[in-house]
Phi, psi and omega in degrees: 000129180256126179240118177265123180231153174288145178279085180220209189293146184299327179298324179288326177297316179297318178299316180296319178300315180299314181299315181295325179275359179074029181250156175271134176260157181241136174242112183209131178052045177067017177242129175252128183211164172205155176264137178294128178298146180303330179295336180257343183148221175205163180122197186211151174233135178220161180211147173239128178245122180265155182301332181289349182105344178292135178229143178236129180242132181239126180235131179218091185206166173231118183255154178280336179230158176299147177246129176238121174263115178261111184269107178279127183298145181228174177291329176258122183233072183290157173291147177234131174258119184243128175244115184256113177257357183248209181299156174300137172228165187240145176227161185208142174248123176084172185286322189254002183287156176286153176276136178249140180261149171237100184289166177305141180065026178241162176234162179208149171250117187243134174201141178257162179241000000 
């Protein structure tokens, strides 16, 4: 499954992922999260966005299909700290960039220029 999202705050990325997967997201105590629908797999994705612009995204899921996050560059390009506890997923910045993988139990600091 390919999900194209704007390169902006992690809470918005989680919201867009939930909407595209047909899931309801929850915003509580500065954490935005959603549960992966059974039709797509199982698990959860959550994010914390701090006022300073720093965002942390936590993913712990098993999907039935590959997930590709296509990060469309925006005027605001904050750093994202991603901790992947679930399946490997791939991300990309821009139309012609290579896809980079973030394997299970790995973390990444992502930012576009």
